[in-house]
C-alpha positions as CSV (number, residue, x, y, z in Angstrom):
1,M,35.1,-16.0,21.4
2,L,37.5,-13.3,22.5
3,I,37.6,-9.5,22.2
4,K,41.1,-8.3,21.1
5,V,42.2,-5.2,23.0
6,K,45.0,-2.9,22.0
7,F,46.7,-0.1,23.9
8,F,48.6,2.7,22.3
9,A,51.2,5.4,23.3
10,R,51.0,6.5,26.9
11,I,48.1,4.1,27.6
12,R,50.4,1.1,26.5
13,E,53.1,2.3,28.9
14,E,50.7,2.7,31.8
15,M,49.2,-0.8,31.1
16,G,52.6,-2.4,30.7
17,R,51.5,-4.2,27.5
18,A,50.4,-3.5,24.0
19,E,47.6,-6.0,23.7
20,D,45.2,-8.1,25.8
21,Q,42.1,-10.2,25.3
22,V,38.8,-10.3,27.0
23,E,36.3,-13.2,26.9
24,F,33.1,-12.1,25.0
25,R,29.8,-12.2,26.8
26,A,26.4,-10.8,25.9
27,G,26.1,-7.2,26.9
28,L,29.8,-6.5,27.1
29,T,30.6,-2.8,26.6
30,V,33.7,-0.8,26.0
31,S,33.8,0.3,29.7
32,D,33.5,-3.3,30.8
33,V,36.6,-4.1,28.7
34,W,38.5,-1.1,30.2
35,Q,37.6,-2.2,33.7
36,T,38.7,-5.8,33.0
37,T,42.0,-4.9,31.4
38,S,42.9,-2.0,33.7
39,G,42.5,-3.8,36.9
40,G,39.6,-1.6,37.9
41,K,41.2,1.8,37.2
42,P,38.7,4.5,36.3
43,M,38.5,5.1,32.5
44,P,40.0,8.6,31.8
45,D,37.5,11.1,30.4
46,S,40.0,12.1,27.6
47,L,40.6,8.5,26.5
48,L,39.9,7.9,22.8
49,V,38.4,4.5,21.8
50,A,38.1,2.7,18.5
51,V,36.1,-0.4,17.8
52,N,37.2,-2.3,14.7
53,M,39.3,0.7,13.7
54,E,36.4,3.2,13.9
55,H,36.3,6.0,16.5
56,V,33.4,5.5,18.9
57,K,31.8,7.7,21.5
58,G,29.9,6.7,24.6
59,D,29.9,3.1,25.8
60,P,28.8,0.9,22.9
61,E,28.0,-2.8,23.3
62,L,30.4,-5.1,21.6
63,K,29.9,-8.0,19.3
64,E,31.9,-11.3,19.1
65,G,35.2,-10.9,17.5
66,D,35.4,-7.1,17.9
67,E,38.7,-5.3,18.4
68,V,38.9,-2.4,20.9
69,A,41.7,0.1,20.9
70,F,42.4,2.6,23.6
71,F,44.7,5.6,23.0
72,P,45.3,9.1,24.5
73,P,44.2,12.2,22.7
74,V,46.5,13.2,19.8
75,T,48.2,16.6,20.1
76,G,50.5,18.3,17.9
77,G,52.3,21.5,17.5
């Protein structure tokens, strides 16, 4: 089973793609997904993460079929 990964805004531009997939394995976490999809780049401290369209904090363990989204902080003015 695969984990669907989405990138938004500046993160999408930096990654050069809007979506990716990661093969699920037991114990897979959000930071594991970032490391796999980013080519080993460090995960920015300000990065926002959603799992199944719900904002998450920390480094939660994922389940089969989850969707992970990475996006930069939202600012306005």
